[in-house]
N, C-alpha and C positions, 0 to 999 in steps of 0.2 A: 521546527526544531530548527540548528541556526545552523549553518557550513561552514567547516573547519577548511582552514586553507589561504591561499592568500596568493599576492602578484601579478604582477598585469602581463603574462605574458600569454600562449596559447597555448594547445596540445593539439596534437596531430589523433584519434583512435582510427590510422591506417588508413580511413577517408579519402574522400579525392577534394575534399574541405576542411581547412583546420579550423576547430573548435574554440571563442571567442574561450577566456576566460573572463567570471563576471568579479568584478571585487569583493573578496571574503569567499574564490571558490570558483571551480571549476565549473560549466556551465551546467553539468551534469553528474548529482552523484552517483555512489556509487557505491550500492548497501547489499546485504544477506539475508536471507531467511533466516530466523531460527524456530527451529523443532523444537517446543514445548510437552511434543505426547512423552509419557513417564513420568521420570520421578525430578522433584527439582531441583536435586543435587545433580544428574543430570544433564535438565536445564543450564546450571548454570555451566559446569564443565563444558559446553555446547559454546554456552557466551563467550567464556573468556577464551574458548581454542582461537572463535572468530574474533576476538578485541585480537588477539595476541600476534594474528594476521595480517594487520590493519588495519578490520573493521569498521567504520568506529559511528555505524548505525545499524541498529536490525530490526525486521520488521516480522511479526509470529500472525499468525492467522487462528479464528477462534472458530473449528472445528467440531468436534463430538470430545475432541482427548480433554487436560485440565484447564482452567479460565485461565485467558489473554492473558487479561489488564490486572488478576494478581501475581503471576507468575513473572510479570516484566514487574510488577513494584521490589517482587527479589528482589529479580538477577539489577535492574539499576541500583536499589541498595545496596549490591554485592561490586559490583563494578557502575561507580557514577559518573566513569568518559562518557560512556553509551550517548545514543538518543536509540530511544524504544517507536516504535510505530507496530499497531495495530491493522492486519489488510485479512480482514476487518468485524468486528464486532457484529453481528445482525442485531437490528434493531425490535424486533417483536416480542420479542421475553423478553425484554428491560425495555419499561417506564422510561422517559428521559429522564424526571428527579433522578430516577436512584441508579443511572449509569450520570451523570454529571454528575454524585458526589462521591460513586466508586475515582471517576479518570480522574477528579478533580485529587481526589486521596493518592492515587498513585505520582501523579503529579508532582504531589509535597511530596513520596516519597523519594521519588529518584533525582530532585533537585531540579526540574523543569525542563525536561529533555522531554517530556511523552508526544508524539503524534496521533492522534485517535481518529481511525478511520471508522467508517463504522457501511450497512450493508443492509438491502433487504435481505438477503439470503436470494430459496427460490422456493417455489408454491407446495411440492411435492414436501419440501422437507417442512414451510410451515404451516402448510394445510393436514398434511401426513402423520408427522410426528408433534408437531407441535400442540394441532388440532385447533388452530389458531386461523385468523381470516385474513386473506392475501386481496382483498377487495381495495381496487385502486387503490398499486401500489405506492406511483408518485405523489398521491396528494396525501396518503401517510405519511409517504416519508416526507415531502413537505409540510406536514404541521411539526412533526417528530423535531425536523432541525429547526425547525420557528422556537418551537420549542429548546431544543438542546442547545442551541449556542448561547441566548442570554442566561440558562444557566451555570454552561459550565464559563461564563464570564462571570461567577459570584451574583447576579442579578434577580434581585428579587420579578417575580413572573406572576400574571395573570392570561393564562392562554386557555380559549376556551375556541375549537378546532371540529368540524363532522364528525372530525376521526381519534379525535384523541383529544384530553384534557390536559393539565398541567400549571396548577398553582404552586407556587414558594413565596413564602414572607419573608424567607430570608435564605443570605448565603448556604449554599448545599455544602457541605463537607467543610475542609479548608478554608478557614475566612481570606488571610493572607496569601493568594497563590496566582499567580500567573494562568490564564485559559492554558488548557493544550492547541496544539493545533488541533484543527476540524476539520477533516474530508471523510468527503461519500463515493464510494463505486459509483458511478455513473458510466453506463452506457453506451442507452434510446441519447436521442434528442432533448428528450421532455429532460432526461435527471442528468445530464450534459447540463443545460440553465440552470437546474433548481441548483447546483454546486456550483455552480458559477454567478450565483446572486447569493448566495447565505454562507455558503464554505468557504474554505482555503484553497480549495482542489477537488482530484479525485483520487484517488486510489485502485489502480485495475490489475486484474488477472488475465492470460489466455486472451490480448491483445496486441494484434499486431502491431510494428511499425508504419507501415502505406494506411492502416485505419487509425492511428494515433495521430500521424501525418492529416492527412483526410475526411477528418472527420473531429476524433475530439481532439486536439488543441484548439481547430478551428472556432469550434462552437463554445467549446469551455471560455477560450479567451474573450470570444464578442459575448459572451453572457454576462461576463465578469465587468467587462469594460462598464457599461450597460448598466450596471449596477452602480460605478463610482469603485468597484474592487480593484485590491491591489490585481496586479495578473494571479492566478491560479498556477498553486503545484501542483502536480503532473507526476503520478508515483507511479511505476510500472513494474510489474513481477511475469517474467518468465523462466519458467526451465532452460538451462544454460548447459553446455557438456563440451570442453574441449577432449575429444578424440580424435585417435587412426583411423577408428573403425563407426567412417558415418553409418552404415548403413545400421550395422549394430547394433550403435546410440541411441537414433529413430524409432529402431522396436522396442527396445526398453523405455525411450519415454513417449511410446503412444502406449502400452501400459501399463504403466505408472499411472496417467491424467485418463484412462480410459472413459471415468466419468461423466467430463467435462463437454463433448460436444455432443453428449443426452441434456442439457441442463438447454434453457429454452437462451436465456441470455446470453452465455459461451457461445450457441452453436448461432449465434445472428452474428457475433462480433467476427467469428469461423470465416461466415457465410460471404462474410464483408469483406476481409481481407484476402478471401480467394482457398484460404485451409479447407481442407477436408479433414487432417487429423492436429493433432498436439503437438506431433512432432515438424509442421507444418509454421505456427509463430516459435517454434523453438530455436534458437543460438545454439546451435550445432555444426561443429567443424574444429579446424586445425586454431593453433592459438590466433596468430594473423587471419583467418575468420571472422573467427569469435571476438574478436577487437574493431575487424570489420564491421561488424554487425550491430556490435553495443555504441559504435560510434553512430550507426544510420538510428538507433531510438534519438539518442545526441541532438539531431540534427530535424529528429521530425519535432518537437519540443519536451521529451520527457524531461524532468528539472532531477529526478532520479529515481536507478534503473535498483531494483531490488531480486537481486538475482537467484535463483534457486537451481542450488548445483543437483544435479543431474545423470545418473549411472549407475558405473561399477562404483566398486573402491578407488581404485585407480586416477579413472574419470574425474570421482568429484573432488581429489585432492588434486585434480591438472590444475581444474579449472578453479578452486577457492584460493587460488598459488594463482593465474591473471588476474581473479578478482582482486582482488589483495592488493598486486602493483598498481594496479590499476585506481581502486582506493585510496593507497592514500600516494598517488602522482601528486 
């Protein structure tokens, strides 16, 4: 996904260090989470409002509501200037051939601005809701990505793994389309190595800046370098609240994201960070405090920050105002 912007200057995010600017844009891009729950007209209205604030990159999750890729195809067709990403599509319900055809079709529909983030979901969902196996999840993901990558590039494929088979005798989806950027939700060392070896990087949720700096970024970069791949993308998403009522905002953040400390993968990252509740990894405080925390994410190695504005209506508005200023800087 291209980074817009330019110049050879630098930008200070309220930190004690000045962040360099890469050729083509800031070292860390500021994006926003796009809520797709509700009608497609409502989703387009939300995307338009974020675009009008100054955001050029939006990310959406696939949870239990509308199909994310279908929604983004429509949004991107209506607003072709936007870069769009999934954070993330669970892999178990979708064979890589099906997902590759769908993603290449979306990529064609929106003019080549798709980042495809995929992930393993959680055992309680995969086994309890879908009735599918969660056995050897890292091995399954390695095989899945080994098939998905070539299929996204429009290549023929004859893949036979222990857990997965994928055969394609011709390109899936539109024939003349550039592959979307492929990212995988990776938190543990094994998954991070897989991400670095096979994909363009990782997309994170509920992972704090200290953990990114000391664990995520080093393991991912080392794996990518060893595989001869370019420096990986690190797309991070966290709840953000600009507020004068920090205690109240923390309560609202913990209530909104109460499920995540109960899921093993996120609980492990929170424990590594020394956090006990979602607000501990959220970015909460005044404009200056939140700006400083965003700067710390950039220094930790994040290449794109997809902010989830959280709180009451005034807090969300104030948060988006600040983020939009940083996004358009």
